[in-house]
DSSP file (Angstrom, degrees, kcal/mol; ACC not computed):
  #  RESIDUE AA STRUCTURE BP1 BP2  ACC     N-H-->O    O-->H-N    N-H-->O    O-->H-N    TCO  KAPPA ALPHA  PHI   PSI    X-CA   Y-CA   Z-CA
    1    1 A M              0   0    0      0, 0.0     2,-0.2     0, 0.0     0, 0.0   0.000 360.0 360.0 360.0 132.0 -117.5   48.2   51.7
    2    2 A R        -     0   0    0      1,-0.1     2,-0.3     0, 0.0     0, 0.0  -0.543 360.0-124.4 -82.3 143.5 -116.0   45.6   49.4
    3    3 A R        -     0   0    0     -2,-0.2     2,-0.5     1,-0.0    -1,-0.1  -0.633  23.6-118.0 -84.5 144.5 -112.3   44.8   49.6
    4    4 A I        -     0   0    0     -2,-0.3     2,-0.1     4,-0.0    -1,-0.0  -0.706  30.8-136.5 -81.7 128.0 -110.3   45.1   46.5
    5    5 A R     >  -     0   0    0     -2,-0.5     4,-1.9     1,-0.1     3,-0.4  -0.471  19.6-110.8 -84.2 158.2 -108.8   41.7   45.5
    6    6 A G  H  > S+     0   0    0      1,-0.2     4,-2.3     2,-0.2     5,-0.1   0.845 117.5  55.3 -55.3 -39.1 -105.2   41.2   44.3
    7    7 A R  H  > S+     0   0    0      1,-0.2     4,-2.3     2,-0.2    -1,-0.2   0.892 106.1  51.5 -64.5 -39.2 -106.4   40.4   40.8
    8    8 A N  H  > S+     0   0    0     -3,-0.4     4,-2.1     2,-0.2    -1,-0.2   0.891 109.2  49.9 -64.4 -39.7 -108.3   43.7   40.6
    9    9 A I  H  X S+     0   0    0     -4,-1.9     4,-2.5     2,-0.2    -1,-0.2   0.909 109.0  53.3 -64.3 -40.8 -105.2   45.6   41.7
   10   10 A G  H  X S+     0   0    0     -4,-2.3     4,-2.5     1,-0.2    -2,-0.2   0.919 109.1  47.8 -58.9 -44.7 -103.2   43.8   39.1
   11   11 A W  H  X S+     0   0    0     -4,-2.3     4,-2.6     1,-0.2    -1,-0.2   0.857 109.5  54.3 -65.6 -34.0 -105.7   44.8   36.3
   12   12 A L  H  X S+     0   0    0     -4,-2.1     4,-2.4     2,-0.2    -2,-0.2   0.920 109.5  46.9 -64.4 -42.9 -105.6   48.4   37.6
   13   13 A V  H  X S+     0   0    0     -4,-2.5     4,-2.5     2,-0.2    -2,-0.2   0.928 112.6  49.4 -63.1 -45.1 -101.8   48.4   37.3
   14   14 A V  H  X S+     0   0    0     -4,-2.5     4,-2.3     1,-0.2    -2,-0.2   0.917 111.6  49.6 -60.6 -43.5 -102.0   46.9   33.8
   15   15 A G  H  X S+     0   0    0     -4,-2.6     4,-2.2     2,-0.2    -2,-0.2   0.914 111.0  48.5 -62.4 -43.9 -104.6   49.5   32.8
   16   16 A L  H  X S+     0   0    0     -4,-2.4     4,-2.3     1,-0.2    -1,-0.2   0.901 112.1  49.4 -63.6 -40.4 -102.5   52.4   34.1
   17   17 A L  H  X S+     0   0    0     -4,-2.5     4,-2.4     2,-0.2    -1,-0.2   0.882 108.8  53.1 -67.5 -36.2  -99.4   51.1   32.3
   18   18 A A  H  X S+     0   0    0     -4,-2.3     4,-1.8     2,-0.2    -2,-0.2   0.917 109.3  48.3 -62.8 -43.1 -101.4   50.7   29.1
   19   19 A V  H  X S+     0   0    0     -4,-2.2     4,-2.7     1,-0.2     5,-0.2   0.921 111.0  51.4 -62.6 -43.4 -102.5   54.3   29.3
   20   20 A T  H  X S+     0   0    0     -4,-2.3     4,-2.5     1,-0.2    -2,-0.2   0.904 107.6  53.1 -60.1 -41.7  -98.9   55.4   30.0
   21   21 A A  H  < S+     0   0    0     -4,-2.4    -1,-0.2     1,-0.2    -2,-0.2   0.870 114.9  40.7 -63.9 -36.3  -97.8   53.5   26.9
   22   22 A F  H  < S+     0   0    0     -4,-1.8    -2,-0.2    -5,-0.1    -1,-0.2   0.858 118.0  45.5 -78.8 -36.2 -100.3   55.2   24.7
   23   23 A V  H  < S+     0   0    0     -4,-2.7     2,-0.3    -5,-0.2    -2,-0.2   0.894 100.8  71.5 -77.8 -40.1  -99.9   58.7   26.2
   24   24 A T     <  -     0   0    0     -4,-2.5     2,-0.3    -5,-0.2     0, 0.0  -0.602  62.5-178.4 -83.2 135.5  -96.1   58.9   26.3
   25   25 A T        -     0   0    0     -2,-0.3    -3,-0.0    33,-0.1    -2,-0.0  -0.872  39.6 -87.3-124.6 160.6  -94.3   59.2   23.1
   26   26 A K        -     0   0    0     -2,-0.3     2,-0.1     1,-0.1    32,-0.1  -0.545  48.1-127.8 -68.2 123.5  -90.6   59.4   22.3
   27   27 A P        -     0   0    0      0, 0.0     2,-0.6     0, 0.0    -1,-0.1  -0.417  14.3-126.6 -71.6 149.1  -89.5   63.0   22.6
   28   28 A T        +     0   0    0     -2,-0.1     2,-0.3     0, 0.0    -2,-0.0  -0.862  35.2 179.8 -97.3 124.0  -87.7   64.5   19.7
   29   29 A F        -     0   0    0     -2,-0.6     2,-0.0     1,-0.1     0, 0.0  -0.878  22.7-136.6-124.7 153.5  -84.4   66.1   20.7
   30   30 A G    >   -     0   0    0     -2,-0.3     3,-1.0     1,-0.0    -1,-0.1   0.001  57.9 -69.9 -83.8-158.8  -81.6   67.8   19.0
   31   31 A A  T 3  S+     0   0    0      1,-0.2    -2,-0.0    -2,-0.0    -1,-0.0   0.555 125.1  72.1 -73.6  -7.0  -78.0   67.1   19.8
   32   32 A D  T 3   +     0   0    0      2,-0.1    -1,-0.2     0, 0.0     2,-0.0   0.250  67.1 122.5 -96.7  13.4  -78.4   68.8   23.2
   33   33 A F    <   -     0   0    0     -3,-1.0     2,-0.4     1,-0.0    -4,-0.0  -0.351  47.0-150.4 -74.6 158.8  -80.5   66.1   25.0
   34   34 A E        -     0   0    0     -2,-0.0     2,-0.1     0, 0.0    -2,-0.1  -0.995  16.8-115.3-131.9 134.5  -79.3   64.5   28.1
   35   35 A L        +     0   0    0     -2,-0.4     2,-0.3    26,-0.1    26,-0.2  -0.382  38.6 176.8 -63.0 142.7  -79.9   61.0   29.5
   36   36 A S  E     -a   61   0A   0     24,-2.4    26,-2.6     9,-0.1     2,-0.3  -0.959  11.6-157.3-142.9 163.1  -81.9   60.9   32.7
   37   37 A A  E     -aB  62  44A   0      7,-0.7     7,-2.3    -2,-0.3     2,-0.3  -0.988   2.6-161.1-143.0 150.3  -83.3   58.1   34.9
   38   38 A T  E     -aB  63  43A   0     24,-2.2    26,-2.3    -2,-0.3     2,-0.5  -0.957   8.0-153.7-128.1 151.1  -86.0   57.6   37.4
   39   39 A L  E >  S-aB  64  42A   0      3,-3.4     3,-1.9    -2,-0.3    26,-0.2  -0.976  87.3 -20.7-122.6 114.9  -86.6   54.9   40.1
   40   40 A D  T 3  S-     0   0    0     24,-2.8    25,-0.1    -2,-0.5    -1,-0.1   0.858 131.7 -49.3  52.5  37.3  -90.2   54.5   41.0
   41   41 A G  T 3  S+     0   0    0     23,-0.4    -1,-0.3     1,-0.3    24,-0.1   0.323 118.1 108.9  89.9  -7.9  -90.8   58.0   39.6
   42   42 A R  E <  S-B   39   0A   0     -3,-1.9    -3,-3.4     1,-0.0    -1,-0.3  -0.832  75.9-104.3-103.1 140.6  -88.0   59.7   41.4
   43   43 A P  E     +B   38   0A   0      0, 0.0    -5,-0.3     0, 0.0    -1,-0.0  -0.336  42.6 176.2 -62.2 139.4  -84.8   61.0   39.7
   44   44 A I  E     -B   37   0A   0     -7,-2.3    -7,-0.7    -2,-0.0     2,-0.1  -0.931  41.3 -84.0-134.7 160.6  -81.7   58.9   40.1
   45   45 A P    >   -     0   0    0      0, 0.0     3,-2.1     0, 0.0     4,-0.2  -0.447  37.3-127.0 -62.8 138.6  -78.2   59.2   38.7
   46   46 A V  G >  S+     0   0    0      1,-0.3     3,-1.7   -11,-0.2     4,-0.2   0.808 106.6  68.0 -58.6 -30.8  -78.0   57.5   35.3
   47   47 A E  G 3  S+     0   0    0      1,-0.3     3,-0.4     2,-0.1    -1,-0.3   0.676  92.1  61.6 -64.8 -15.6  -75.0   55.4   36.4
   48   48 A E  G X  S+     0   0    0     -3,-2.1     3,-1.9     1,-0.2    -1,-0.3   0.441  72.9  97.4 -90.2  -0.1  -77.4   53.6   38.9
   49   49 A V  G X  S+     0   0    0     -3,-1.7     3,-1.8     1,-0.3    -1,-0.2   0.862  73.7  64.4 -55.7 -39.7  -79.6   52.1   36.1
   50   50 A G  G 3  S+     0   0    0     62,-0.6    -1,-0.3    -3,-0.4    48,-0.1   0.535  94.2  61.5 -65.3  -6.2  -77.7   48.8   36.2
   51   51 A K  G <  S+     0   0    0     -3,-1.9    -1,-0.3    46,-0.1     2,-0.2   0.451 105.3  45.5 -96.9  -1.9  -78.8   48.1   39.7
   52   52 A H  S <  S-     0   0    0     -3,-1.8    47,-0.9    -4,-0.2     2,-0.7  -0.567  93.6 -84.4-131.6-173.0  -82.6   48.1   39.0
   53   53 A F  E     +Cd  65  99A   0     12,-1.9    12,-2.0    45,-0.2     2,-0.2  -0.904  66.6 160.2-101.5 109.0  -85.3   46.8   36.7
   54   54 A C  E     -Cd  64 100A   0     45,-2.6    47,-2.4    -2,-0.7     2,-0.3  -0.747  32.0-166.3-133.0 168.8  -85.4   49.3   33.8
   55   55 A D  E     -Cd  63 101A   0      8,-1.9     8,-1.9    45,-0.2     3,-0.2  -0.977  18.7-148.3-150.0 158.2  -86.3   50.2   30.2
   56   56 A D  E >   +     0   0A   0     45,-1.6     3,-1.7    -2,-0.3     5,-0.1  -0.088  54.8 128.5-114.8  33.0  -85.4   52.9   27.8
   57   57 A F  E 3  S+     0   0A   0      1,-0.3    -1,-0.1     6,-0.1     5,-0.1   0.693  79.2  44.4 -63.7 -19.1  -88.7   53.0   26.0
   58   58 A E  E >  S-C   61   0A   0      3,-0.7     3,-2.3    -3,-0.2    -1,-0.3  -0.119 104.7-148.2-114.3  34.5  -88.9   56.8   26.5
   59   59 A Y  T <  S+     0   0    0     -3,-1.7     3,-0.1     1,-0.4   -24,-0.1  -0.104  80.4  34.2 -44.8 132.8  -85.3   57.4   25.6
   60   60 A P  T 3  S+     0   0    0      0, 0.0   -24,-2.4     0, 0.0     2,-0.5  -0.939 117.0  69.3 -88.4  12.0  -83.5   59.6   26.7
   61   61 A L  E <   -aC  36  58A   0     -3,-2.3    -3,-0.7   -26,-0.2     2,-0.5  -0.825  69.1-159.9 -90.2 128.7  -85.5   58.9   29.8
   62   62 A I  E     -a   37   0A   0    -26,-2.6   -24,-2.2    -2,-0.5     2,-0.5  -0.949   7.3-152.2-107.9 122.3  -84.7   55.5   31.4
   63   63 A R  E     -aC  38  55A   0     -8,-1.9    -8,-1.9    -2,-0.5     2,-0.3  -0.825  16.1-176.8 -98.2 130.2  -87.5   54.3   33.8
   64   64 A C  E     -aC  39  54A   0    -26,-2.3   -24,-2.8    -2,-0.5   -23,-0.4  -0.895  10.8-157.8-126.2 155.4  -86.5   52.0   36.6
   65   65 A Y  E     - C   0  53A   0    -12,-2.0   -12,-1.9    -2,-0.3   -26,-0.0  -0.962  20.7-138.6-131.9 147.9  -88.4   50.2   39.3
   66   66 A S  S    S+     0   0    0     -2,-0.3     2,-0.3   -14,-0.2    -1,-0.1   0.674  92.4  43.8 -81.3 -16.8  -87.3   48.8   42.6
   67   67 A T  S  > S-     0   0    0    -14,-0.1     4,-0.7     1,-0.1   -14,-0.1  -0.897  81.1-126.6-125.7 159.5  -89.3   45.6   42.1
   68   68 A R  H  > S+     0   0    0     -2,-0.3     4,-3.0     1,-0.2     5,-0.2   0.811  92.8  73.6 -74.7 -32.2  -89.8   43.4   39.1
   69   69 A L  H  > S+     0   0    0      1,-0.2     4,-2.4     2,-0.2     5,-0.2   0.912 100.5  39.8 -56.5 -53.8  -93.6   43.3   38.9
   70   70 A P  H  > S+     0   0    0      0, 0.0     4,-2.4     0, 0.0    -1,-0.2   0.873 116.8  51.9 -66.1 -32.4  -94.2   46.9   37.5
   71   71 A A  H  X S+     0   0    0     -4,-0.7     4,-2.5     2,-0.2    -2,-0.2   0.926 111.1  46.9 -66.7 -44.3  -91.2   46.6   35.2
   72   72 A D  H  X S+     0   0    0     -4,-3.0     4,-2.6     2,-0.2     5,-0.2   0.912 113.0  49.4 -62.6 -43.1  -92.4   43.3   33.8
   73   73 A A  H  X S+     0   0    0     -4,-2.4     4,-2.3    -5,-0.2     5,-0.2   0.929 112.9  46.6 -63.3 -45.4  -95.9   44.7   33.3
   74   74 A R  H  X S+     0   0    0     -4,-2.4     4,-2.8     1,-0.2     5,-0.2   0.919 113.5  48.9 -63.3 -43.5  -94.7   47.8   31.6
   75   75 A A  H  X S+     0   0    0     -4,-2.5     4,-2.6     2,-0.2     5,-0.2   0.913 111.1  49.8 -63.9 -42.7  -92.3   45.8   29.3
   76   76 A T  H  X S+     0   0    0     -4,-2.6     4,-2.4     2,-0.2    -2,-0.2   0.944 114.7  43.5 -61.7 -48.7  -95.0   43.3   28.3
   77   77 A L  H  X S+     0   0    0     -4,-2.3     4,-2.4     2,-0.2     5,-0.2   0.931 115.3  47.7 -63.6 -46.2  -97.5   46.1   27.4
   78   78 A T  H  X>S+     0   0    0     -4,-2.8     4,-2.9    -5,-0.2     5,-0.9   0.909 112.8  49.5 -63.3 -40.9  -95.0   48.2   25.6
   79   79 A S  H  X5S+     0   0    0     -4,-2.6     4,-0.9    -5,-0.2    -1,-0.2   0.910 113.0  46.6 -64.3 -42.6  -93.7   45.2   23.7
   80   80 A L  H  <5S+     0   0    0     -4,-2.4    -1,-0.2    -5,-0.2    -2,-0.2   0.882 121.2  37.1 -66.2 -38.0  -97.2   44.1   22.7
   81   81 A L  H  <5S+     0   0    0     -4,-2.4    -2,-0.2    -5,-0.2    -1,-0.2   0.787 137.3   8.6 -88.7 -29.0  -98.2   47.6   21.6
   82   82 A T  H  <5S-     0   0    0     -4,-2.9    -3,-0.2    -5,-0.2    -2,-0.1   0.617  74.2-139.5-129.8 -17.9  -95.1   49.0   20.0
   83   83 A A     << +     0   0    0     -5,-0.9    -4,-0.2    -4,-0.9    -3,-0.1   0.923  50.1 148.9  52.1  48.0  -92.4   46.2   19.7
   84   84 A T        +     0   0    0     -6,-0.4    -5,-0.1     2,-0.0    -1,-0.1   0.886  37.8  75.6 -82.2 -42.1  -89.8   48.8   20.7
   85   85 A D        -     0   0    0    -10,-0.1    18,-0.3     1,-0.1    42,-0.1  -0.340  47.3-175.3 -77.7 154.2  -87.1   46.8   22.5
   86   86 A Y        +     0   0    0     16,-3.0    38,-2.1     1,-0.4     2,-0.3   0.523  69.1  12.0-121.5 -11.9  -84.6   44.6   20.8
   87   87 A V  E     -EF 102 123A   0     15,-1.4    15,-3.2    36,-0.3     2,-0.5  -0.965  55.2-145.4-160.8 147.3  -82.8   42.9   23.7
   88   88 A T  E     -EF 101 122A   0     34,-2.5    34,-2.2    -2,-0.3     2,-0.4  -0.981  21.1-157.5-113.6 125.5  -83.1   42.4   27.4
   89   89 A I  E     -EF 100 121A   0     11,-2.4    11,-2.0    -2,-0.5     2,-0.4  -0.826   5.4-159.3-104.4 141.6  -79.9   42.4   29.3
   90   90 A Y  E     -EF  99 120A   0     30,-2.7    29,-2.9    -2,-0.4    30,-1.2  -0.914  20.7-142.0-122.0 146.2  -79.5   40.7   32.7
   91   91 A D  S    S+     0   0    0      7,-2.7     6,-0.2    -2,-0.4     2,-0.2   0.865  86.5  46.4 -71.3 -37.6  -77.0   41.2   35.4
   92   92 A G  S >  S-     0   0    0      4,-2.7     3,-0.5     6,-0.3     4,-0.4  -0.534  91.5 -97.3-104.3 168.6  -76.9   37.5   36.3
   93   93 A T  G >  S+     0   0    0      1,-0.2     3,-0.6    -2,-0.2    59,-0.2  -0.341 105.3  36.2 -72.2 165.7  -76.7   34.2   34.4
   94   94 A N  G 3  S-     0   0    0     57,-3.9    -1,-0.2    25,-0.3    57,-0.1   0.810 134.5 -68.1  56.0  34.2  -79.9   32.4   33.7
   95   95 A F  G <  S+     0   0    0     -3,-0.5     2,-0.2    56,-0.3    -1,-0.2   0.889  98.8 137.5  58.5  46.3  -81.8   35.7   33.2
   96   96 A T    <   +     0   0    0     -3,-0.6    -4,-2.7    -4,-0.4    -5,-0.3  -0.712  34.9  25.5-117.4 168.4  -81.5   36.7   36.9
   97   97 A G  S    S-     0   0    0     -2,-0.2   -46,-0.1    -6,-0.2   -45,-0.0  -0.233 104.7  -7.3  79.9-167.4  -80.8   39.9   38.8
   98   98 A A  S    S-     0   0    0    -48,-0.1    -7,-2.7    -8,-0.1    -6,-0.3  -0.203  72.0-174.2 -57.4 152.1  -81.3   43.4   37.6
   99   99 A Y  E     -dE  53  90A   0    -47,-0.9   -45,-2.6    -9,-0.2     2,-0.4  -0.962  18.9-153.5-146.8 165.6  -82.3   43.8   34.0
  100  100 A M  E     -dE  54  89A   0    -11,-2.0   -11,-2.4    -2,-0.3     2,-0.7  -0.981  15.0-140.7-142.3 130.2  -82.9   46.4   31.3
  101  101 A N  E     -dE  55  88A   0    -47,-2.4   -45,-1.6    -2,-0.4     2,-0.4  -0.824  31.0-154.0 -85.9 119.4  -85.1   46.3   28.2
  102  102 A V  E     + E   0  87A   0    -15,-3.2   -16,-3.0    -2,-0.7   -15,-1.4  -0.824  35.3 158.0-107.3 131.3  -83.0   48.0   25.6
  103  103 A S        +     0   0    0     -2,-0.4     2,-0.3   -18,-0.3    -1,-0.1   0.376  64.7  60.0-123.9  -2.6  -84.4   49.8   22.5
  104  104 A E  S    S-     0   0    0     60,-0.0     2,-0.3     2,-0.0   -18,-0.1  -0.790  84.0-104.9-122.8 164.1  -81.5   52.1   21.8
  105  105 A D        -     0   0    0     -2,-0.3     2,-0.4    59,-0.1    59,-0.2  -0.656  27.5-160.3 -85.4 147.1  -77.8   51.7   20.9
  106  106 A Y  B     -G  163   0B   0     57,-2.3    57,-2.3    -2,-0.3     3,-0.3  -0.935  13.2-173.3-132.5 109.8  -75.2   52.4   23.6
  107  107 A G  S    S+     0   0    0     -2,-0.4    29,-4.6     1,-0.3    30,-0.3   0.682  88.9  28.1 -73.1 -18.8  -71.6   53.1   22.4
  108  108 A A    >   -     0   0    0     27,-0.2     3,-1.8    28,-0.1     4,-0.3  -0.791  64.7-170.7-145.0  96.7  -70.5   53.1   26.1
  109  109 A L  G > >S+     0   0    0     52,-3.0     5,-2.5    -3,-0.3     3,-1.0   0.683  80.3  78.2 -62.8 -16.8  -72.6   51.0   28.5
  110  110 A T  G > 5S+     0   0    0     51,-0.4     3,-1.3     4,-0.3    -1,-0.3   0.811  80.7  68.0 -61.5 -28.9  -70.7   52.5   31.4
  111  111 A V  G < 5S+     0   0    0     -3,-1.8    -1,-0.2     1,-0.3    -2,-0.2   0.843 109.0  35.2 -60.4 -33.6  -72.8   55.7   31.0
  112  112 A I  G < 5S-     0   0    0     -3,-1.0   -62,-0.6    -4,-0.3    -1,-0.3   0.159 120.6-102.2-109.3  18.4  -75.9   53.7   32.2
  113  113 A G  T < 5S+     0   0    0     -3,-1.3    -3,-0.2   -64,-0.2    -2,-0.1   0.716  94.8 105.6  76.2  21.2  -74.1   51.5   34.7
  114  114 A W    > < +     0   0    0     -5,-2.5     3,-1.3    -6,-0.1     4,-0.4   0.312  36.1 132.1-116.2   8.1  -74.0   48.3   32.5
  115  115 A N  T 3  S-     0   0    0     -6,-0.5    46,-0.2     1,-0.3    45,-0.1  -0.433  88.1  -8.5 -64.7 128.7  -70.3   48.2   31.5
  116  116 A D  T 3  S+     0   0    0     44,-2.6    -1,-0.3    -2,-0.2    45,-0.1   0.844 112.1 101.8  54.6  39.9  -68.9   44.7   32.0
  117  117 A R    <   +     0   0    0     -3,-1.3     2,-0.5    43,-0.4    -2,-0.1   0.431  38.8 115.3-128.6  -4.1  -72.0   43.5   33.9
  118  118 A I        +     0   0    0     -4,-0.4    40,-2.4    42,-0.3    41,-0.4  -0.601  25.8 166.7 -82.1 121.6  -74.1   41.5   31.4
  119  119 A G        -     0   0    0    -29,-2.9    34,-0.5    -2,-0.5   -25,-0.3   0.606  68.5  -6.2-106.2 -17.6  -74.4   37.8   32.5
  120  120 A S  E     -F   90   0A   0    -30,-1.2   -30,-2.7   -27,-0.2    -1,-0.4  -0.963  62.8-167.1-165.1 165.1  -77.2   36.8   30.1
  121  121 A F  E     -F   89   0A   0     29,-1.5     2,-0.4    -2,-0.3   -32,-0.2  -0.991  13.3-143.9-156.7 161.1  -79.6   38.3   27.5
  122  122 A K  E     -F   88   0A   0    -34,-2.2   -34,-2.5    -2,-0.3    27,-0.3  -0.991  20.1-134.0-131.1 124.5  -82.7   37.6   25.4
  123  123 A G  E     -F   87   0A   0     25,-3.0     2,-0.3    -2,-0.4   -36,-0.3  -0.457  29.8-154.4 -68.9 149.2  -83.2   39.0   21.9
  124  124 A R    >   +     0   0    0    -38,-2.1     3,-2.4     1,-0.1    23,-0.2  -0.896  54.5   7.0-129.2 155.0  -86.7   40.5   21.4
  125  125 A N  T 3  S-     0   0    0     -2,-0.3    -1,-0.1     1,-0.3     3,-0.1   0.757 116.9 -68.8  51.3  37.7  -89.2   41.1   18.6
  126  126 A N  T 3  S+     0   0    0      1,-0.2    -1,-0.3    -3,-0.1    20,-0.2   0.722  96.6 145.4  56.1  23.9  -87.2   39.2   15.9
  127  127 A E    <   -     0   0    0     -3,-2.4    19,-0.8   -41,-0.1    20,-0.4  -0.480  39.5-142.9 -88.8 161.8  -84.5   41.9   16.0
  128  128 A T  E     +H  145   0B   0     17,-0.2    38,-1.9    -2,-0.1     2,-0.3  -0.885  26.2 155.1-120.9 155.3  -80.8   41.5   15.6
  129  129 A G  E     -HI 144 165B   0     15,-1.8    15,-2.8    -2,-0.3     2,-0.4  -0.964  29.8-123.8-164.5 178.1  -77.9   43.2   17.3
  130  130 A T  E     -HI 143 164B   0     34,-2.7    34,-2.2    -2,-0.3     2,-0.4  -0.997   8.6-152.2-140.6 132.7  -74.3   42.9   18.4
  131  131 A F  E     -HI 142 163B   0     11,-2.7    11,-2.3    -2,-0.4     2,-0.3  -0.806  17.2-161.5 -95.9 144.6  -72.6   43.2   21.7
  132  132 A Y  E     -HI 141 162B   0     30,-2.5    29,-3.2    -2,-0.4    30,-1.6  -0.948  22.3-141.2-126.9 148.6  -68.9   44.4   21.7
  133  133 A I  E    S+     0   0B   0      7,-2.2     2,-0.3    -2,-0.3     6,-0.2   0.644  87.0  57.2 -83.8 -13.2  -66.3   44.0   24.4
  134  134 A D  E >> S-H  138   0B   0      4,-2.0     4,-0.8     6,-0.4     3,-0.6  -0.803  95.4 -93.5-113.8 158.3  -64.9   47.6   23.8
  135  135 A W  T 34 S+     0   0    0     -2,-0.3     3,-0.3     1,-0.2   -27,-0.2  -0.261 104.1  25.8 -62.3 154.8  -66.6   50.9   23.9
  136  136 A F  T 34 S-     0   0    0    -29,-4.6    -1,-0.2    25,-0.3   -29,-0.1   0.844 133.9 -59.9  54.5  43.4  -68.0   52.4   20.7
  137  137 A Y  T <4 S+     0   0    0     -3,-0.6     2,-0.3   -30,-0.3    -1,-0.2   0.870  99.3 132.5  65.5  44.4  -68.6   49.1   18.9
  138  138 A G  E  <  +H  134   0B   0     -4,-0.8    -4,-2.0    -3,-0.3    -5,-0.3  -0.757  38.1  24.1-122.2 169.5  -65.0   47.8   18.9
  139  139 A G  E    S-     0   0B   0     -2,-0.3     0, 0.0    -6,-0.2     0, 0.0  -0.250 104.3  -6.9  78.4-165.5  -63.1   44.6   19.8
  140  140 A S  E    S-     0   0B   0     -8,-0.1    -7,-2.2     1,-0.1    -6,-0.4  -0.203  73.6-159.4 -60.7 156.4  -64.5   41.1   19.9
  141  141 A W  E     -H  132   0B   0     -9,-0.2     2,-0.4    -8,-0.1    -9,-0.2  -0.920  22.5-149.7-141.6 163.2  -68.3   40.8   19.4
  142  142 A W  E     -H  131   0B   0    -11,-2.3   -11,-2.7    -2,-0.3     2,-0.3  -0.950  20.1-158.2-135.1 111.6  -71.3   38.6   19.9
  143  143 A A  E     -H  130   0B   0     -2,-0.4     2,-0.3   -13,-0.2   -13,-0.2  -0.643   9.1-167.7 -89.7 147.9  -74.1   38.9   17.4
  144  144 A F  E     -H  129   0B   0    -15,-2.8   -15,-1.8    -2,-0.3     2,-0.4  -0.944   3.1-169.4-134.6 158.4  -77.6   37.8   18.3
  145  145 A C  E >   -H  128   0B   0     -2,-0.3     3,-0.6   -17,-0.2   -17,-0.2  -1.000  44.7  -6.8-149.0 143.0  -80.7   37.2   16.3
  146  146 A C  T 3  S-     0   0    0    -19,-0.8   -18,-0.1    -2,-0.4   -21,-0.1   0.786 114.9 -39.8  55.5  60.6  -84.4   36.5   16.3
  147  147 A N  T 3  S+     0   0    0    -20,-0.4     2,-0.3     1,-0.2    -1,-0.2   0.773 102.4 124.1  65.6  29.7  -85.7   36.0   19.9
  148  148 A T    <   +     0   0    0     -3,-0.6   -25,-3.0   -24,-0.1    -1,-0.2  -0.779  27.9 162.7-113.4 163.5  -82.8   33.9   21.1
  149  149 A G        -     0   0    0     -2,-0.3     2,-0.2   -27,-0.3   -27,-0.1  -0.793  32.6-119.1-178.1 136.4  -80.5   34.4   24.0
  150  150 A P        -     0   0    0      0, 0.0   -29,-1.5     0, 0.0   -55,-0.2  -0.536   9.3-145.4 -82.3 146.3  -78.0   32.4   26.0
  151  151 A S  S    S+     0   0    0     -2,-0.2   -57,-3.9   -31,-0.2     2,-0.3   0.613  91.4  26.7 -82.7 -12.2  -78.5   31.9   29.8
  152  152 A T        -     0   0    0    -59,-0.2    -1,-0.2   -58,-0.1   -32,-0.1  -0.990  64.1-153.7-147.1 150.2  -74.8   32.1   30.2
  153  153 A L    >   -     0   0    0    -34,-0.5     3,-2.3    -2,-0.3     4,-0.1   0.328  23.3-155.5-111.0   6.8  -72.1   33.8   28.2
  154  154 A G  G >  S-     0   0    0      1,-0.3     3,-1.8     2,-0.2    -1,-0.3  -0.297  78.4  -0.4  57.0-129.7  -69.0   31.7   28.9
  155  155 A S  G 3  S+     0   0    0      1,-0.3    -1,-0.3     4,-0.0    -2,-0.0   0.641 132.6  62.4 -68.4 -13.2  -65.8   33.7   28.5
  156  156 A Y  G X  S+     0   0    0     -3,-2.3     3,-1.5   -37,-0.1     4,-0.4   0.465  72.8 130.2 -88.7  -1.7  -67.9   36.7   27.5
  157  157 A N  T <  S-     0   0    0     -3,-1.8   -38,-0.2     1,-0.3   -39,-0.0  -0.300  84.3  -3.5 -56.0 129.9  -69.6   36.9   30.9
  158  158 A N  T 3  S+     0   0    0    -40,-2.4    -1,-0.3     1,-0.1   -39,-0.1   0.857 109.1 104.1  54.9  41.3  -69.4   40.4   32.3
  159  159 A S    <   +     0   0    0     -3,-1.5     2,-0.2   -41,-0.4    -2,-0.1   0.497  40.2 111.6-126.2  -7.3  -67.3   41.7   29.3
  160  160 A F        +     0   0    0     -4,-0.4   -44,-2.6   -42,-0.3   -43,-0.4  -0.519  28.1 169.2 -80.1 136.8  -69.6   43.7   27.1
  161  161 A S        +     0   0    0    -29,-3.2   -52,-3.0     1,-0.3   -51,-0.4   0.501  64.2  23.2-121.2 -11.8  -69.0   47.4   26.8
  162  162 A S  E     - I   0 132B   0    -30,-1.6   -30,-2.5   -54,-0.2     2,-0.3  -0.985  58.2-159.9-152.5 159.9  -71.3   48.5   23.9
  163  163 A I  E     -GI 106 131B   0    -57,-2.3   -57,-2.3    -2,-0.3     2,-0.4  -0.999   7.6-176.1-146.2 141.3  -74.4   47.3   22.1
  164  164 A E  E     - I   0 130B   0    -34,-2.2   -34,-2.7    -2,-0.3     2,-0.3  -0.999  25.6-127.7-142.9 135.4  -75.8   48.1   18.7
  165  165 A K  E       I   0 129B   0     -2,-0.4   -36,-0.3   -36,-0.2   -60,-0.1  -0.652 360.0 360.0 -76.5 134.8  -79.0   47.1   16.8
  166  166 A T              0   0    0    -38,-1.9   -37,-0.2    -2,-0.3    -1,-0.1   0.398 360.0 360.0-122.0 360.0  -78.0   45.7   13.4
């Protein structure tokens, strides 16, 4: 019996994620939808999203992973196939720590555990957006554009409370 090599397992993961990206579509909801989150396929409280490697590509479902590899693979495939996300937010400076690939607006980042936690970010897919220090798009702001992102936020470090695609 032949042993499966690491590279083959990697391609298997990539293939499964590709199928997932094609099969899953954004559900259409009325005003009664509710945010939910999973960690490695198991339900978790939405407030814990900021502790993991996540994306909201299936909004209002937020998918999180306990390790970076499956999250990176899913994000790469989804980005290549759909160009859904517009920014990746990181807990630490220099694009470190927990992260979330964001494709939706959040008037109150506290709902998903990201209030006052962003230490760096990267703009994606030539999209533009704005971070605000207050809930519901108020207060001082930091606009970003076109695949740029600072590795450190200076006085804005850990101060953003809402985010909006512009």
